[in-house]
Residue frames relative to the residue before (quaternion, step in Angstrom):
aa qw qx qy qz dx dy dz
M 1.0000 0.0000 0.0000 0.0000 0.00 0.00 0.00
K 0.5531 0.6446 -0.3938 0.3515 3.60 1.13 -0.57
P 0.6604 0.4938 -0.3397 0.4524 3.67 0.85 -0.78
I 0.6412 0.5333 -0.3311 0.4415 3.58 1.05 -0.72
F 0.7133 0.4247 -0.2610 0.4927 3.59 0.77 -1.01
G 0.6192 0.5343 -0.3415 0.4631 3.57 1.09 -0.65
G 0.6528 0.5094 -0.3072 0.4690 3.58 1.01 -0.81
L 0.6288 0.5288 -0.3264 0.4674 3.57 1.03 -0.79
A 0.6727 0.4919 -0.2918 0.4694 3.57 0.90 -0.93
A 0.6532 0.5210 -0.3163 0.4493 3.59 0.97 -0.85
A 0.6628 0.5136 -0.3068 0.4504 3.58 0.94 -0.89
F 0.7258 0.4318 -0.2575 0.4695 3.59 0.84 -0.93
S 0.6391 0.5174 -0.3457 0.4521 3.60 1.03 -0.62
M 0.6966 0.4585 -0.2733 0.4793 3.60 1.08 -0.67
Y 0.8322 0.2818 -0.0929 0.4684 3.57 0.80 -1.01
S 0.7378 0.2796 -0.2374 0.5667 3.60 1.21 0.35
I 0.5185 -0.6359 0.4707 0.3245 3.55 -1.29 0.18
L 0.4273 0.7026 -0.4732 0.3160 3.59 1.24 0.08
P 0.4397 -0.6791 0.5093 0.2934 3.61 -0.91 0.82
M 0.0097 -0.8010 0.5967 -0.0466 3.56 -0.85 1.02
P 0.6153 -0.5285 0.4134 0.4137 3.61 -1.21 0.35
Q 0.3587 -0.7309 0.5427 0.2063 3.58 -0.93 0.89
L 0.0344 -0.8490 0.5261 -0.0354 3.56 0.05 1.35
G 0.4799 -0.6667 0.4425 0.3596 3.57 1.23 -0.25
W 0.4768 -0.6584 0.5026 0.2944 3.55 -1.24 0.46
T 0.1223 0.7898 -0.5807 0.1549 3.54 0.02 1.33
Q 0.7070 -0.4305 0.3283 0.4550 3.55 -1.29 0.07
D 0.6538 0.5190 -0.3149 0.4516 3.59 1.02 -0.77
T 0.7235 0.4540 -0.2698 0.4446 3.58 0.81 -0.95
M 0.7090 0.4676 -0.2685 0.4546 3.61 1.07 -0.67
K 0.5047 0.7066 -0.4066 0.2841 3.57 1.18 -0.52
Y 0.8229 0.1362 -0.0427 0.5500 3.58 0.85 -0.95
A 0.2806 0.8074 -0.4903 0.1700 3.60 1.23 0.24
M 0.7086 0.4715 -0.2806 0.4435 3.59 0.83 -0.94
C 0.5129 0.6210 -0.4250 0.4131 3.60 1.23 -0.22
F 0.7387 0.4209 -0.2064 0.4844 3.55 1.12 -0.77
F 0.4189 0.7294 -0.4577 0.2881 3.58 1.24 -0.13
P 0.6694 0.4934 -0.3327 0.4447 3.68 0.83 -0.76
L 0.5444 0.6058 -0.4120 0.4085 3.60 1.19 -0.33
V 0.5564 0.5655 -0.3934 0.4647 3.58 1.17 -0.44
G 0.6201 0.5353 -0.3291 0.4698 3.58 1.12 -0.66
V 0.5974 0.5430 -0.3559 0.4707 3.58 1.12 -0.62
L 0.6329 0.5279 -0.3177 0.4688 3.56 1.01 -0.86
I 0.6944 0.4598 -0.2827 0.4759 3.60 0.81 -0.96
G 0.6372 0.5274 -0.3269 0.4571 3.58 1.01 -0.78
A 0.6437 0.5133 -0.3193 0.4694 3.59 1.01 -0.79
A 0.6442 0.5088 -0.3172 0.4749 3.57 1.02 -0.80
A 0.6446 0.5107 -0.3192 0.4710 3.60 1.00 -0.81
W 0.6341 0.5270 -0.3249 0.4632 3.59 0.97 -0.85
L 0.6544 0.5089 -0.3114 0.4646 3.58 0.93 -0.90
W 0.6616 0.5013 -0.3071 0.4654 3.58 0.99 -0.83
I 0.6262 0.5231 -0.3316 0.4735 3.60 1.01 -0.75
W 0.6564 0.4998 -0.3032 0.4769 3.57 0.97 -0.88
A 0.6587 0.5164 -0.3127 0.4491 3.61 0.91 -0.90
C 0.6640 0.5002 -0.3145 0.4582 3.58 0.96 -0.82
G 0.6463 0.5110 -0.3194 0.4681 3.57 1.07 -0.71
S 0.6850 0.4888 -0.2807 0.4615 3.57 1.04 -0.81
A 0.7730 0.3600 -0.1768 0.4916 3.57 0.98 -0.87
S 0.3857 -0.7521 0.4546 0.2809 3.59 1.33 0.01
F 0.1718 0.7822 -0.5704 0.1823 3.58 0.86 0.96
G 0.5381 -0.6502 0.4426 0.3030 3.57 -1.21 0.55
A 0.6978 -0.4963 0.3372 0.3913 3.53 -1.33 0.32
V 0.6402 0.5421 -0.3382 0.4264 3.60 0.99 -0.80
L 0.6756 0.4702 -0.2948 0.4853 3.60 0.85 -0.92
F 0.6235 0.5472 -0.3353 0.4466 3.58 0.98 -0.85
A 0.7045 0.4706 -0.2649 0.4604 3.57 0.80 -1.06
A 0.6384 0.5408 -0.3346 0.4336 3.60 0.97 -0.79
V 0.6971 0.4546 -0.2775 0.4799 3.59 0.86 -0.92
L 0.6483 0.5126 -0.3279 0.4576 3.61 0.95 -0.81
T 0.6291 0.5175 -0.3249 0.4805 3.58 1.11 -0.64
A 0.7151 0.4753 -0.2510 0.4469 3.57 0.98 -0.85
L 0.5611 0.6639 -0.3871 0.3075 3.59 1.04 -0.70
P 0.7027 0.4688 -0.3151 0.4327 3.67 0.65 -0.92
P 0.7093 0.4309 -0.3064 0.4662 3.66 0.72 -0.84
V 0.6342 0.5269 -0.3458 0.4479 3.60 1.03 -0.67
L 0.7293 0.4393 -0.2520 0.4600 3.60 0.77 -1.01
S 0.6956 0.4316 -0.2748 0.5044 3.59 1.19 -0.44
G 0.5038 -0.6680 0.4154 0.3570 3.58 1.25 -0.01
G 0.5794 -0.6339 0.3501 0.3740 3.57 1.26 0.34
I 0.3987 0.7612 -0.4562 0.2313 3.60 1.25 0.02
H 0.6911 0.4666 -0.2904 0.4694 3.61 0.98 -0.76
L 0.6168 0.5297 -0.3408 0.4721 3.56 1.10 -0.67
D 0.5931 0.5532 -0.3509 0.4682 3.56 1.12 -0.63
G 0.6484 0.5109 -0.3070 0.4736 3.57 1.01 -0.79
L 0.6309 0.5293 -0.3248 0.4651 3.57 1.03 -0.77
I 0.6589 0.5090 -0.3061 0.4615 3.59 0.96 -0.88
D 0.6726 0.4890 -0.3008 0.4668 3.57 0.88 -0.92
T 0.6443 0.5124 -0.3203 0.4688 3.59 1.02 -0.77
G 0.6203 0.5385 -0.3361 0.4608 3.58 1.04 -0.75
D 0.6319 0.5233 -0.3203 0.4736 3.58 1.02 -0.80
A 0.6972 0.4871 -0.2766 0.4475 3.56 0.84 -1.00
L 0.6805 0.4784 -0.2961 0.4695 3.59 0.90 -0.88
G 0.6708 0.5148 -0.2946 0.4452 3.57 1.02 -0.78
S 0.5928 0.6050 -0.3634 0.3879 3.57 1.19 -0.39
H 0.2041 -0.8077 0.5214 0.1846 3.60 1.18 -0.59
Q 0.3890 0.7139 -0.4773 0.3336 3.55 1.06 0.86
S 0.6903 -0.4330 0.3613 0.4533 3.57 -1.31 -0.13
P 0.6707 -0.4927 0.3512 0.4290 3.63 -1.19 0.35
A 0.6479 0.5214 -0.3276 0.4484 3.59 0.96 -0.81
R 0.6721 0.4834 -0.2926 0.4785 3.57 0.96 -0.85
R 0.6154 0.5379 -0.3505 0.4573 3.60 1.06 -0.70
L 0.6343 0.5210 -0.3291 0.4667 3.60 1.01 -0.73
E 0.6263 0.5234 -0.3338 0.4715 3.58 1.05 -0.69
I 0.6459 0.5158 -0.3175 0.4647 3.58 1.01 -0.81
L 0.6121 0.5487 -0.3495 0.4496 3.59 1.04 -0.73
K 0.7025 0.4652 -0.2624 0.4703 3.60 1.02 -0.77
D 0.5465 0.6346 -0.3969 0.3756 3.60 1.20 -0.43
S 0.3980 -0.7429 0.4916 0.2189 3.58 -0.77 1.02
H 0.6062 0.5549 -0.3620 0.4400 3.60 1.21 -0.28
T 0.3374 -0.7301 0.5604 0.1973 3.57 -1.15 0.67
G 0.2503 -0.7912 0.5455 0.1173 3.54 -0.77 1.07
A 0.7373 -0.4261 0.2948 0.4336 3.55 -1.33 0.10
F 0.6573 0.5218 -0.3241 0.4367 3.58 0.93 -0.87
G 0.6321 0.5340 -0.3288 0.4552 3.57 1.05 -0.73
V 0.6504 0.5083 -0.3069 0.4737 3.57 0.99 -0.85
I 0.6525 0.5066 -0.3084 0.4716 3.57 0.95 -0.88
F 0.6468 0.5281 -0.3106 0.4541 3.57 0.94 -0.94
C 0.6758 0.4949 -0.2895 0.4632 3.58 0.91 -0.95
A 0.6516 0.5197 -0.3171 0.4525 3.59 0.94 -0.89
L 0.6621 0.4974 -0.3058 0.4698 3.58 0.93 -0.88
Y 0.6469 0.5288 -0.3160 0.4494 3.57 0.98 -0.86
L 0.6902 0.4660 -0.2798 0.4777 3.60 0.85 -0.95
L 0.6295 0.5337 -0.3343 0.4551 3.59 1.04 -0.76
L 0.6755 0.4779 -0.2930 0.4789 3.58 0.92 -0.87
T 0.6252 0.5301 -0.3365 0.4636 3.58 1.02 -0.76
F 0.6480 0.5115 -0.3083 0.4727 3.57 0.97 -0.88
G 0.6739 0.5072 -0.2984 0.4467 3.58 0.90 -0.92
F 0.6758 0.4715 -0.2984 0.4816 3.60 0.92 -0.87
A 0.6277 0.5308 -0.3362 0.4596 3.60 1.06 -0.70
A 0.6439 0.5047 -0.3169 0.4798 3.60 1.02 -0.77
Q 0.6386 0.5105 -0.3181 0.4800 3.57 1.04 -0.77
F 0.6234 0.5393 -0.3259 0.4629 3.57 1.02 -0.80
F 0.6286 0.5673 -0.3294 0.4178 3.58 1.02 -0.83
T 0.6503 0.5486 -0.3250 0.4130 3.59 1.02 -0.75
N 0.7979 0.0589 -0.0114 0.5998 3.60 1.18 -0.47
A 0.0667 0.8588 -0.5021 0.0770 3.55 0.77 1.11
R 0.1480 0.8187 -0.5333 0.1530 3.56 0.31 1.30
A 0.7479 0.3738 -0.2113 0.5062 3.59 1.21 -0.08
P 0.0995 0.8379 -0.5334 0.0589 3.63 0.80 0.89
L 0.6526 0.5105 -0.3289 0.4532 3.60 0.95 -0.81
M 0.6255 0.5350 -0.3338 0.4595 3.57 1.00 -0.79
L 0.6589 0.5081 -0.3050 0.4633 3.57 0.92 -0.89
C 0.6853 0.4956 -0.2908 0.4475 3.58 0.87 -0.95
L 0.6506 0.4995 -0.3174 0.4759 3.60 1.03 -0.72
G 0.5420 0.6315 -0.3908 0.3933 3.57 1.21 -0.42
Y 0.6214 0.5345 -0.3478 0.4552 3.60 1.09 -0.61
V 0.6306 0.5048 -0.3221 0.4939 3.56 1.17 -0.57
L 0.6584 0.5287 -0.3075 0.4386 3.57 0.90 -0.96
S 0.6636 0.5139 -0.3161 0.4422 3.58 0.87 -0.91
R 0.6826 0.4630 -0.2883 0.4864 3.60 1.03 -0.71
G 0.5775 0.5660 -0.3763 0.4523 3.57 1.17 -0.48
Y 0.6664 0.4837 -0.2948 0.4849 3.57 0.99 -0.85
S 0.6479 0.5286 -0.3222 0.4439 3.58 0.99 -0.79
S 0.6676 0.4777 -0.3021 0.4846 3.60 0.94 -0.84
F 0.6211 0.5312 -0.3382 0.4666 3.58 1.05 -0.72
A 0.6470 0.5316 -0.3186 0.4442 3.58 0.96 -0.86
I 0.6585 0.5418 -0.3211 0.4120 3.58 0.89 -0.90
V 0.7667 0.3369 -0.1987 0.5092 3.60 1.00 -0.75
S 0.7115 0.4622 -0.2533 0.4648 3.62 1.23 -0.07
L 0.7191 0.4307 -0.2616 0.4785 3.61 0.97 -0.75
R 0.5786 -0.5662 0.4592 0.3657 3.54 -1.26 0.48
L 0.3648 -0.7398 0.5262 0.2068 3.57 -0.91 0.91
A 0.4975 -0.6804 0.4590 0.2809 3.56 -1.07 0.77
R 0.8039 0.0279 0.0017 0.5941 3.61 1.13 -0.55
D 0.4934 -0.6816 0.4705 0.2658 3.53 -1.27 0.44
T 0.6472 0.4060 -0.3502 0.5420 3.55 1.13 0.71
G 0.6143 0.5829 -0.3973 0.3537 3.57 -1.29 0.11
L 0.7414 -0.4506 0.2929 0.4019 3.52 -1.37 0.21
A 0.6626 0.5047 -0.3159 0.4543 3.60 0.85 -0.94
H 0.6559 0.5035 -0.3149 0.4660 3.58 0.96 -0.84
A 0.6343 0.5417 -0.3370 0.4367 3.61 0.96 -0.81
F 0.7097 0.4391 -0.2609 0.4853 3.58 0.90 -0.92
A 0.6662 0.4964 -0.3072 0.4642 3.61 1.00 -0.74
D 0.6773 0.5137 -0.2951 0.4362 3.57 0.91 -0.93
G 0.7378 0.4161 -0.2354 0.4766 3.58 1.01 -0.76
A 0.5764 0.6388 -0.3577 0.3629 3.57 1.27 -0.24
D 0.4032 -0.5967 0.6208 0.3099 3.49 -1.36 0.40
K 0.2697 -0.8467 0.4300 0.1597 3.54 0.27 1.34
K 0.6354 0.5370 -0.3423 0.4367 3.59 0.94 -0.78
T 0.6853 0.4749 -0.2813 0.4750 3.57 0.91 -0.93
V 0.6669 0.5010 -0.3054 0.4593 3.58 0.87 -0.95
R 0.6385 0.5286 -0.3257 0.4548 3.57 0.99 -0.82
A 0.6707 0.4950 -0.2951 0.4670 3.58 0.92 -0.89
V 0.6690 0.4895 -0.3006 0.4717 3.59 0.94 -0.89
S 0.6300 0.5363 -0.3322 0.4528 3.60 1.01 -0.77
V 0.6422 0.5069 -0.3174 0.4794 3.58 0.98 -0.85
L 0.6323 0.5264 -0.3294 0.4632 3.59 1.03 -0.77
W 0.6310 0.5156 -0.3258 0.4794 3.59 1.00 -0.80
I 0.6586 0.5196 -0.3070 0.4495 3.59 0.91 -0.94
I 0.6807 0.4847 -0.2886 0.4674 3.58 0.87 -0.96
T 0.6716 0.5060 -0.3015 0.4495 3.59 0.89 -0.93
A 0.6777 0.4790 -0.2967 0.4725 3.59 0.88 -0.93
S 0.6506 0.5134 -0.3191 0.4596 3.61 0.94 -0.85
A 0.6591 0.5036 -0.3085 0.4656 3.59 0.94 -0.88
G 0.6527 0.5127 -0.3139 0.4610 3.58 0.99 -0.82
M 0.6432 0.5191 -0.3186 0.4641 3.57 1.01 -0.77
I 0.6652 0.4896 -0.3016 0.4763 3.58 0.97 -0.85
F 0.6357 0.5228 -0.3244 0.4662 3.59 1.03 -0.79
A 0.6801 0.5034 -0.2900 0.4472 3.59 0.93 -0.91
R 0.7915 -0.0388 0.0782 0.6049 3.57 0.98 -0.84
P 0.3186 -0.8299 0.4083 0.2074 3.60 0.28 1.28
A 0.7388 0.4158 -0.2599 0.4623 3.61 0.62 -1.05
A 0.7109 0.4411 -0.2599 0.4821 3.57 0.77 -1.04
G 0.6421 0.5316 -0.3237 0.4475 3.58 1.01 -0.77
A 0.6533 0.4970 -0.3086 0.4806 3.57 0.99 -0.83
A 0.6376 0.5241 -0.3245 0.4621 3.58 1.01 -0.80
A 0.6698 0.4952 -0.2978 0.4664 3.59 0.96 -0.87
A 0.6504 0.5105 -0.3195 0.4629 3.59 0.95 -0.85
L 0.6647 0.4910 -0.3013 0.4757 3.58 0.98 -0.84
A 0.6394 0.5263 -0.3229 0.4581 3.58 0.98 -0.84
S 0.6453 0.5184 -0.3193 0.4614 3.59 1.00 -0.81
F 0.6621 0.5064 -0.3049 0.4606 3.57 0.95 -0.87
L 0.6785 0.4815 -0.2919 0.4718 3.58 0.90 -0.92
W 0.6237 0.5297 -0.3380 0.4649 3.58 1.05 -0.72
F 0.6279 0.5280 -0.3440 0.4568 3.60 1.00 -0.74
L 0.6529 0.5063 -0.3158 0.4665 3.59 0.95 -0.83
L 0.6576 0.4940 -0.3014 0.4824 3.57 0.99 -0.86
F 0.6368 0.5378 -0.3188 0.4511 3.57 1.00 -0.85
R 0.6250 0.5350 -0.3384 0.4567 3.60 0.97 -0.82
R 0.6637 0.4948 -0.3028 0.4723 3.56 0.93 -0.88
L 0.6412 0.5243 -0.3189 0.4608 3.58 1.00 -0.83
C 0.6390 0.5392 -0.3239 0.4428 3.60 0.95 -0.91
Y 0.7271 0.4445 -0.2482 0.4605 3.54 0.75 -1.05
G 0.7133 0.4716 -0.2630 0.4467 3.56 0.97 -0.84
K 0.7735 0.3656 -0.1814 0.4848 3.58 0.93 -0.89
F 0.8162 0.2377 -0.0981 0.5174 3.60 1.08 -0.65
G 0.4822 -0.6781 0.4334 0.3461 3.58 1.19 -0.31
G 0.7940 -0.1622 0.1004 0.5772 3.57 1.26 0.01
L 0.6623 -0.5270 0.3858 0.3670 3.53 -1.37 -0.04
T 0.0540 -0.7450 0.6616 0.0652 3.55 -1.29 0.57
G 0.6844 -0.4663 0.3512 0.4369 3.58 -1.26 0.13
D 0.6324 0.5277 -0.3322 0.4596 3.59 1.01 -0.77
L 0.6668 0.4995 -0.3018 0.4635 3.57 0.96 -0.84
A 0.6071 0.5379 -0.3511 0.4678 3.59 1.09 -0.64
G 0.6401 0.5065 -0.3169 0.4830 3.59 1.08 -0.71
F 0.6168 0.5377 -0.3237 0.4750 3.56 1.08 -0.75
L 0.6200 0.5417 -0.3255 0.4651 3.59 0.99 -0.87
L 0.6854 0.5003 -0.2777 0.4503 3.56 0.88 -1.01
C 0.6808 0.5074 -0.3001 0.4348 3.59 0.81 -0.98
I 0.6811 0.4672 -0.2986 0.4781 3.59 0.85 -0.89
N 0.6072 0.5500 -0.3515 0.4530 3.57 1.07 -0.67
E 0.6520 0.5052 -0.3137 0.4704 3.58 0.92 -0.86
L 0.6447 0.5246 -0.3198 0.4549 3.58 1.00 -0.81
L 0.6518 0.5168 -0.3123 0.4588 3.59 0.95 -0.85
I 0.6693 0.4918 -0.3006 0.4689 3.58 0.93 -0.88
L 0.6288 0.5221 -0.3280 0.4737 3.59 1.01 -0.76
A 0.6353 0.5251 -0.3261 0.4629 3.59 1.00 -0.79
C 0.6558 0.4992 -0.3090 0.4746 3.59 0.96 -0.83
A 0.6553 0.5009 -0.3116 0.4717 3.58 0.99 -0.79
A 0.6519 0.5378 -0.3144 0.4323 3.58 1.04 -0.77
F 0.8072 0.2958 -0.1296 0.4942 3.57 0.95 -0.85
């Protein structure tokens, strides 16, 4: 049982703001950590559902609704995935070689392209959230999207070629029972996709298909632009996935 509880604690301590026991990154804690990563999406989805319900009950306006819905994922995740999106924006905007792009990903400084990328991402998220507010008929589909995006991210970490043998992605991939994590990640993806389609057939199917196609495109981008996956790129995968699902829910 220790690897299971250790993996749960490792996943939530790294990818959420919930206080967890500090067990350290050992072979036991890292073995199944990524199996529990989509559970952070359950937490965020539950918070989003509660906020949607509160806005309906209290008759809050679209601007406040969209602002909080935009803020919930980065706040509850500690901003770790948004940081990956910003670093990826810097690297892609540089138009440099794959080796140089990897160096930019590791740079702790934020460049202009990263700021622009983040601003555009938050603006689009706010806009789609406001649109969703006008006809919020797919709350369950939207909430399951936070689970689906993390299912793809955990699958990527144990399935795609890594760009380097250091960093966060390597730490989680190297310590993982890859066969088990891969199988559990696929189960999360299938379950979340099925739930989204059940909740809202047309929009759910569109979101599930968009997520799958984005993963295929992302794999090509990773290999072509960076030579493989990094932790920042996994965060980029997750953020764009959430945006696509929100867009499908909005329209």
